[in-house]
C-alpha positions as CSV (number, residue, x, y, z in Angstrom):
1,X,73.0,157.3,41.9
2,X,74.5,154.8,39.5
3,X,72.5,153.6,36.5
4,X,73.8,150.5,34.6
5,X,72.3,149.8,31.2
6,X,71.3,146.1,30.8
7,X,73.9,144.2,28.7
8,X,71.1,142.8,26.5
9,X,70.5,146.3,25.1
10,X,72.5,147.4,22.0
11,X,75.0,150.2,22.7
12,X,74.5,151.9,19.3
13,X,71.0,152.7,18.0
14,X,70.3,153.3,14.2
15,X,68.6,156.7,13.5
16,X,66.2,157.1,10.6
17,X,67.6,159.0,7.6
18,X,65.0,161.8,7.9
19,X,66.3,162.5,11.5
20,X,70.0,161.9,11.0
21,X,70.3,163.6,7.6
22,X,72.6,160.9,6.4
23,X,72.4,157.3,5.1
24,X,73.8,155.7,8.2
25,X,73.2,157.6,11.4
26,X,73.7,156.2,14.9
27,X,73.3,157.4,18.5
28,X,74.9,155.9,21.6
29,X,72.5,154.3,24.1
30,X,74.4,156.4,26.7
31,X,73.4,159.6,24.9
32,X,69.7,158.6,25.0
33,X,70.1,157.9,28.7
34,X,71.7,161.3,29.2
35,X,68.8,163.0,27.3
36,X,66.1,161.3,29.4
37,X,67.8,160.9,32.8
38,X,65.3,163.1,34.5
39,X,62.6,160.5,33.6
40,X,64.5,158.0,35.7
41,X,64.4,160.3,38.7
42,X,60.9,161.7,38.6
43,X,60.3,164.6,41.0
44,X,64.0,165.1,41.6
45,X,66.4,167.7,40.3
46,X,69.3,166.2,38.2
47,X,72.5,168.2,38.7
48,X,74.7,166.2,36.4
49,X,75.0,163.0,34.4
50,X,78.4,161.5,33.6
51,X,79.5,158.2,32.1
52,X,82.3,156.2,33.7
53,X,84.0,152.8,33.4
54,X,86.0,150.9,36.0
55,X,88.6,148.3,35.1
56,X,89.2,145.6,37.6
57,X,92.1,143.3,38.3
58,X,91.3,140.0,36.5
59,X,94.0,137.9,38.1
60,X,92.8,134.7,39.9
61,X,94.6,134.1,43.1
62,X,95.2,130.3,43.4
63,X,98.3,128.9,45.1
64,X,99.2,126.0,42.8
65,X,101.6,124.5,45.4
66,X,99.0,124.5,48.2
67,X,95.8,123.3,46.5
68,X,95.2,119.6,46.1
69,X,92.9,120.0,43.1
70,X,93.8,123.0,41.0
71,X,90.8,122.6,38.7
72,X,88.2,122.7,41.5
73,X,90.0,125.5,43.3
74,X,90.1,127.6,40.1
75,X,86.4,126.8,39.4
76,X,85.6,128.3,42.8
77,X,87.7,131.4,42.2
78,X,86.2,132.3,38.8
79,X,83.0,134.0,40.1
80,X,85.2,136.4,42.1
81,X,86.8,137.8,39.0
82,X,84.0,140.4,38.5
83,X,84.7,141.7,42.0
84,X,88.5,142.2,41.7
85,X,90.1,145.4,42.9
86,X,89.7,148.4,40.6
87,X,92.9,149.4,38.8
88,X,91.7,152.2,36.5
89,X,88.8,154.6,36.3
90,X,87.7,156.3,33.0
91,X,85.3,159.2,33.3
92,X,83.7,161.7,30.8
93,X,85.9,164.8,30.5
94,X,83.1,167.0,31.8
95,X,82.7,165.1,35.0
96,X,82.5,167.3,38.1
97,X,85.5,167.1,40.6
98,X,83.0,166.2,43.3
99,X,81.8,163.1,41.4
100,X,85.3,162.1,40.5
101,X,86.3,162.3,44.1
102,X,83.3,160.2,45.1
103,X,84.2,157.5,42.5
104,X,87.8,157.5,43.5
105,X,86.9,157.0,47.1
106,X,84.4,154.2,46.3
107,X,86.9,152.3,44.1
108,X,89.9,153.1,46.3
109,X,92.0,154.7,43.5
110,X,94.4,157.6,43.4
111,X,94.4,160.5,41.0
112,X,97.0,158.7,38.8
113,X,94.5,155.9,38.2
114,X,91.8,158.3,36.7
115,X,91.6,159.1,33.0
116,X,89.3,161.7,31.5
117,X,87.9,160.7,28.1
118,X,86.7,163.1,25.4
119,X,84.2,161.1,23.5
120,X,82.9,157.5,24.1
121,X,84.2,156.0,27.3
122,X,84.2,152.5,25.7
123,X,85.2,152.5,22.0
124,X,84.4,148.7,21.9
125,X,80.7,149.8,21.5
126,X,81.6,150.9,17.9
127,X,82.3,147.3,16.9
128,X,78.5,146.7,16.4
129,X,78.3,149.3,13.6
130,X,80.1,147.4,10.7
131,X,77.5,144.7,10.9
132,X,74.7,147.2,10.6
133,X,76.1,149.1,7.6
134,X,75.8,147.5,4.1
135,X,79.0,149.0,2.6
136,X,81.3,146.3,1.1
137,X,83.6,149.1,-0.1
138,X,84.5,149.9,3.5
139,X,85.1,146.2,4.5
140,X,87.9,143.8,3.8
141,X,87.0,141.4,1.0
142,X,86.2,137.8,2.1
143,X,88.7,135.2,1.4
144,X,89.0,131.4,1.5
145,X,92.2,130.1,3.1
146,X,94.3,128.0,0.7
147,X,95.4,124.4,1.2
148,X,98.8,123.0,0.1
149,X,98.6,120.9,-3.0
150,X,99.5,117.7,-1.3
151,X,96.5,118.0,1.0
152,X,93.9,119.1,-1.6
153,X,92.7,115.6,-2.4
154,X,89.5,115.0,-0.4
155,X,90.2,112.6,2.4
156,X,93.9,112.7,2.0
157,X,95.7,110.4,4.4
158,X,97.6,112.8,6.7
159,X,100.0,110.2,7.9
160,X,101.0,109.1,4.4
161,X,101.5,112.7,3.3
162,X,103.6,113.7,6.3
163,X,105.8,110.6,5.9
164,X,106.7,111.9,2.4
165,X,107.9,115.2,3.8
166,X,107.3,118.1,6.2
167,X,104.3,120.3,5.6
168,X,104.2,124.0,6.6
169,X,101.0,125.9,7.0
170,X,100.8,129.7,7.1
171,X,97.7,130.9,8.9
172,X,95.3,132.6,8.2
173,X,96.3,132.6,4.5
174,X,96.3,128.8,4.6
175,X,93.6,126.8,6.2
176,X,93.6,125.4,9.8
177,X,91.5,122.5,8.5
178,X,94.5,120.1,8.0
179,X,95.2,120.4,11.7
180,X,91.6,119.3,12.5
181,X,91.8,116.6,9.9
182,X,95.1,115.3,11.4
183,X,93.6,114.8,14.9
184,X,90.3,113.5,13.7
185,X,92.0,110.9,11.5
186,X,94.2,110.0,14.5
187,X,91.1,109.7,16.7
188,X,89.4,107.2,14.4
189,X,92.5,105.2,13.3
190,X,92.8,101.8,15.0
191,X,96.6,101.9,14.5
192,X,97.0,105.0,16.6
193,X,98.0,104.0,20.1
194,X,98.5,107.4,21.7
195,X,97.7,111.1,21.2
196,X,99.3,113.9,23.2
197,X,98.5,117.6,23.0
198,X,99.0,120.8,24.9
199,X,96.0,123.2,25.2
200,X,96.4,126.9,26.0
201,X,93.4,128.5,24.2
202,X,91.0,126.4,22.2
203,X,87.5,127.9,22.7
204,X,84.3,126.5,24.0
205,X,83.3,124.8,20.7
206,X,86.4,122.9,19.4
207,X,86.4,120.1,16.9
208,X,90.0,119.2,18.0
209,X,88.9,118.7,21.6
210,X,85.8,116.7,20.6
211,X,88.2,114.5,18.6
212,X,90.3,113.9,21.7
213,X,87.2,113.1,23.7
214,X,86.1,110.5,21.0
215,X,89.6,109.0,20.9
216,X,89.7,108.5,24.6
217,X,86.2,107.1,24.6
218,X,87.2,104.5,22.1
219,X,90.3,103.3,24.0
220,X,93.2,105.4,22.5
221,X,95.7,106.6,25.1
222,X,95.0,110.3,25.3
223,X,97.2,112.7,27.3
224,X,96.3,116.4,27.4
225,X,98.4,119.1,29.1
226,X,95.8,121.8,29.9
227,X,96.8,125.2,31.0
228,X,94.0,126.1,33.4
229,X,95.4,129.6,34.0
230,X,95.2,130.9,30.4
231,X,93.6,134.3,31.2
232,X,89.9,134.6,30.3
233,X,90.0,131.0,28.9
234,X,90.0,129.3,32.3
235,X,86.3,128.3,32.3
236,X,86.5,126.8,28.8
237,X,89.7,124.9,29.7
238,X,88.2,123.7,33.0
239,X,85.1,122.3,31.1
240,X,87.3,120.5,28.6
241,X,89.5,119.1,31.3
242,X,86.4,117.7,33.1
243,X,85.0,116.1,29.9
244,X,88.3,114.5,29.1
245,X,88.8,113.1,32.5
246,X,85.3,111.7,32.4
247,X,86.1,109.6,29.3
248,X,89.4,108.3,30.8
249,X,91.9,110.7,29.2
250,X,95.1,111.5,31.2
251,X,94.7,115.2,32.0
252,X,97.6,117.1,33.6
253,X,98.1,120.7,34.4
254,X,101.8,121.1,33.6
255,X,104.6,122.2,35.9
256,X,103.8,124.1,39.0
257,X,104.7,127.8,38.7
258,X,105.0,127.6,34.9
259,X,102.2,128.2,32.4
260,X,102.3,125.7,29.5
261,X,102.4,127.9,26.5
262,X,104.1,125.5,24.0
263,X,101.9,124.4,21.0
264,X,102.5,120.7,20.5
265,X,100.5,117.8,19.2
266,X,101.9,114.2,18.9
267,X,100.4,111.1,17.5
268,X,102.0,107.7,18.0
269,X,101.0,105.1,15.4
270,X,101.7,101.4,15.0
271,X,103.2,100.8,11.5
272,X,104.9,97.6,10.2
273,X,105.4,96.2,13.7
274,X,107.0,99.4,15.0
275,X,105.8,102.6,16.6
276,X,106.2,105.8,14.6
277,X,105.6,109.4,15.8
278,X,104.0,112.3,14.0
279,X,104.1,115.8,15.3
280,X,102.5,119.2,14.8
281,X,104.3,122.2,16.2
282,X,103.0,125.8,16.0
283,X,103.5,129.4,16.9
284,X,99.8,129.9,17.7
285,X,97.0,128.3,19.7
286,X,94.9,125.3,18.6
287,X,91.9,127.6,18.1
288,X,90.1,127.6,14.7
289,X,88.6,131.0,15.2
290,X,91.9,132.8,16.0
291,X,93.5,130.9,13.1
292,X,91.4,133.1,10.8
293,X,92.5,136.3,12.5
294,X,96.1,135.8,13.7
295,X,99.2,135.2,11.6
296,X,100.9,132.0,12.6
297,X,103.0,129.1,11.3
298,X,102.4,125.4,11.9
299,X,104.7,122.5,11.0
300,X,103.8,118.8,10.4
301,X,106.8,116.5,10.6
302,X,107.7,112.9,11.2
303,X,111.4,113.7,11.6
304,X,112.6,111.2,14.2
305,X,114.8,113.6,16.1
306,X,112.2,116.4,16.3
307,X,109.6,113.9,17.3
308,X,111.9,112.5,20.0
309,X,112.4,116.0,21.4
310,X,108.6,116.5,21.5
311,X,108.2,113.2,23.3
312,X,110.8,114.2,25.8
313,X,108.9,117.5,26.4
314,X,105.7,115.6,27.0
315,X,107.4,113.3,29.4
316,X,108.8,116.3,31.3
317,X,105.3,117.9,31.4
318,X,103.6,114.8,32.7
319,X,106.5,113.7,35.0
320,X,108.7,115.5,37.6
321,X,109.1,118.6,35.5
322,X,112.9,118.3,35.3
323,X,114.9,119.3,32.2
324,X,115.4,116.8,29.4
325,X,118.2,116.6,26.9
326,X,116.9,117.6,23.5
327,X,118.4,117.3,20.0
328,X,116.9,120.3,18.2
329,X,114.2,122.0,20.2
330,X,114.9,124.9,22.6
331,X,112.7,124.8,25.6
332,X,111.8,127.3,28.2
333,X,112.5,127.6,31.1
334,X,115.5,125.5,30.6
335,X,117.5,126.1,27.4
336,X,115.7,128.7,25.2
337,X,117.2,131.8,26.8
338,X,120.7,130.5,26.7
339,X,120.4,129.3,23.2
340,X,119.0,132.6,21.9
341,X,121.9,134.4,23.6
342,X,124.4,131.9,22.1
343,X,123.0,132.4,18.6
344,X,123.2,136.2,18.9
345,X,126.7,136.0,20.2
346,X,127.7,133.7,17.4
347,X,126.6,136.3,14.9
348,X,128.6,138.9,16.8
349,X,131.7,136.6,16.6
350,X,131.2,136.0,12.9
351,X,130.9,139.8,12.2
352,X,134.1,140.4,14.1
353,X,135.8,137.7,12.0
354,X,134.7,139.4,8.8
355,X,132.1,136.7,8.0
356,X,128.5,137.2,7.0
357,X,126.2,137.9,9.9
358,X,122.5,139.0,10.1
359,X,119.7,138.6,12.6
360,X,116.0,138.9,11.8
361,X,113.5,138.3,14.5
362,X,109.7,138.6,14.5
363,X,107.7,138.5,17.7
364,X,105.0,140.1,19.8
365,X,107.2,141.7,22.4
366,X,110.9,142.3,23.2
367,X,111.6,143.1,26.8
368,X,114.3,140.7,28.3
369,X,117.3,142.8,29.3
370,X,120.1,140.3,28.6
371,X,118.8,139.7,25.1
372,X,118.6,143.4,24.4
373,X,122.1,143.9,25.6
374,X,123.3,141.0,23.4
375,X,121.6,142.7,20.4
376,X,123.3,146.0,21.2
377,X,126.7,144.2,21.3
378,X,125.9,142.5,18.0
379,X,125.1,145.9,16.4
380,X,128.3,147.4,17.6
381,X,130.2,144.5,16.1
382,X,128.6,145.2,12.7
383,X,125.8,142.7,12.7
384,X,122.7,143.9,10.8
385,X,119.7,143.4,13.1
386,X,116.1,143.6,11.8
387,X,113.3,143.3,14.4
388,X,109.6,143.1,13.6
389,X,107.9,143.6,16.9
390,X,104.1,143.9,17.0
391,X,103.8,145.2,20.6
392,X,106.1,146.6,23.3
393,X,109.8,146.9,22.5
394,X,112.3,148.1,25.1
395,X,115.2,148.2,22.7
396,X,116.0,151.5,21.0
397,X,117.3,151.3,17.4
398,X,119.5,153.7,15.5
399,X,121.3,155.2,18.6
400,X,124.8,156.4,17.8
401,X,127.5,154.2,19.3
402,X,124.9,151.7,20.5
403,X,122.5,150.4,17.9
404,X,123.2,152.0,14.5
405,X,122.7,148.6,12.8
406,X,119.4,147.8,14.4
407,X,116.0,148.5,12.8
408,X,112.7,148.0,14.6
409,X,109.3,148.0,12.8
410,X,105.7,147.0,13.6
411,X,103.1,145.8,11.2
412,X,99.5,146.8,12.0
413,X,97.0,145.5,9.5
414,X,94.0,143.3,8.9
415,X,95.4,140.4,10.9
416,X,97.1,140.3,14.3
417,X,100.8,139.5,13.8
418,X,101.4,136.6,16.1
419,X,104.2,134.6,14.5
420,X,107.5,134.2,16.4
421,X,110.4,133.7,13.9
422,X,114.1,133.8,14.6
423,X,116.6,134.0,11.7
424,X,120.4,133.8,12.2
425,X,122.6,134.1,9.1
426,X,125.3,132.0,10.7
427,X,127.6,132.7,7.7
428,X,126.3,130.3,5.1
429,X,123.9,128.1,7.2
430,X,120.8,130.4,7.4
431,X,119.3,129.0,10.6
432,X,115.5,129.5,10.9
433,X,113.4,128.8,14.0
434,X,109.7,129.1,14.8
435,X,108.6,129.4,18.4
436,X,105.7,129.9,20.8
437,X,107.7,132.4,22.8
438,X,108.5,136.1,22.7
439,X,111.7,137.5,24.0
440,X,110.3,138.4,27.4
441,X,111.2,137.3,31.0
442,X,107.9,135.4,31.4
443,X,108.4,133.4,28.2
444,X,112.1,132.6,28.9
445,X,111.8,131.8,32.7
446,X,108.1,131.4,33.8
447,X,106.5,129.4,31.0
448,X,106.9,126.1,29.2
449,X,107.7,127.1,25.6
450,X,109.0,125.4,22.5
451,X,111.3,126.8,19.8
452,X,111.9,124.5,16.8
453,X,114.1,124.6,13.7
454,X,112.9,124.5,10.1
455,X,115.2,121.9,8.6
456,X,113.7,121.5,5.1
457,X,115.4,123.9,2.7
458,X,112.2,124.7,0.7
459,X,110.2,125.4,3.9
460,X,113.0,127.4,5.3
461,X,112.9,129.7,2.2
462,X,109.1,130.0,2.6
463,X,109.4,131.1,6.2
464,X,112.1,133.7,5.1
465,X,110.1,135.0,2.2
466,X,106.6,134.9,3.7
467,X,107.3,135.5,7.3
468,X,110.2,138.0,7.3
469,X,111.2,139.5,3.9
470,X,107.6,140.4,3.0
471,X,107.3,142.3,6.3
472,X,110.7,144.1,5.9
473,X,109.6,145.3,2.5
474,X,106.1,146.5,3.6
475,X,105.6,150.2,3.1
476,X,101.8,150.4,3.6
477,X,101.2,149.0,7.1
478,X,104.6,149.3,8.7
479,X,105.5,151.6,11.6
480,X,109.2,152.2,12.2
481,X,110.7,153.1,15.6
482,X,113.3,155.9,16.1
483,X,116.0,156.1,18.8
484,X,113.6,158.0,21.1
485,X,111.1,155.1,21.0
486,X,108.6,156.9,18.8
487,X,106.9,155.2,15.8
488,X,106.5,156.8,12.4
489,X,104.4,155.3,9.7
490,X,106.2,154.1,6.6
491,X,104.6,155.4,3.4
492,X,105.2,154.3,-0.2
493,X,105.3,157.8,-1.6
494,X,106.8,157.3,-5.1
495,X,107.8,153.7,-4.4
496,X,105.8,150.7,-5.5
497,X,103.2,149.9,-2.8
498,X,104.0,146.7,-0.9
499,X,101.6,145.3,1.7
500,X,102.8,142.1,3.2
501,X,99.3,140.8,4.3
502,X,97.7,141.8,1.1
503,X,100.4,140.1,-1.0
504,X,100.2,136.9,1.1
505,X,96.5,136.7,0.7
506,X,96.9,136.9,-3.1
507,X,99.7,134.3,-3.0
508,X,98.3,131.7,-0.6
509,X,94.6,132.2,-0.1
510,X,91.9,130.7,-2.4
511,X,94.7,129.0,-4.4
512,X,96.8,126.6,-2.4
513,X,99.3,126.6,-5.1
514,X,102.4,127.0,-2.9
515,X,104.2,123.6,-3.0
516,X,105.4,122.1,0.2
């Protein structure tokens, strides 16, 4: 028999001190069920009781090219997610072979799909405990995200400020509020004629999306490129798409076969008899909650060439999906891969010519084979390559004759490292790019992505200092990879302790003293 505990019940139960013998004692709900399982089967002999968990395939199977209405088709597919094929079975390590065989047969799994767990089968259950323990000394201190000086005046005119110069926001150290202010001001401004935005993940309760709804309701031309296939956010995105269509917004679902992952927001405003564009580009989603947990950069600009590129990308997304000629932006699936390879090979050529060459790249994952090969070739030519990769990295650093000049590290701390930053020394030019894309096949070839340059010298220095150098100097939360693909934690020992996230909190949060 299988007994499933109702989801409304807490998975960890506090135990009185006189029973636990300590100040904060807890017992798992599953342990209580184990102890009293005979009461559930009165009059029967219980031979064994084992905890297990099945993981199911969460993919939604919708043929984008065949269905006439992707939103309605996806809406019908969502309820089936809970009944997807099992892909993994986790069982208690004391589970009998007979029960394991029964579960494998029921879930149609092989022995390779089964994992025996010593301890709690689902560690997520432990996440309830910090909220039940009053121990501030064991928790991260609260912080208030900073705001750039030029935006600290209450009710600051976002358009006026952006016209004076580009603004860079570094989340979560700096507030996401200016992004919300930007779109809310645009939604209520009678001089704004159009608002265009991409939406990948934004949540069920979004001030940004409400602003778009209000703008469309009051007659502003609103175009929203909604990615309906953003995993586990499909339902929220479907609901927003429905609401936007109901108030007259132009809702499109991007290019068939390619997820829209670029983070772009454009406002077109009538000024002095002409139309002027304002743009926000980012490395992370338009999601206020994750902006408190993920590290990301966002750029406000009214640079005409950058804005023209963003306009071309929106035209491509809402049109036939064909490549457009761009001035500064690199776009997947059209130009980003070739431009990244070109930039790496340029550093290789500079090194061979005896000129200054250095590559620093920060991303979530590095997997694409041609990019890895190009980095190996750069290393062999003498290019110093520093890679900060949070997740999976298929490149091997420090291998004799292959990658002696490459270093790979990962930062694991309070915040999830989400920024994508690409730095190419390019002799004396110091090219800096921010992007929505990692260096993976899916980002280069199967998604709509945007990579944009930082042209302002002061902001370029900020990205280098805050986004790259601080992480290369970190000796508290850094893990470095060796040539065998194994990670070893970097420890300060006798050196001065340097924690990138901690230092950036001190520098940017609660102060807002960093000039733009």
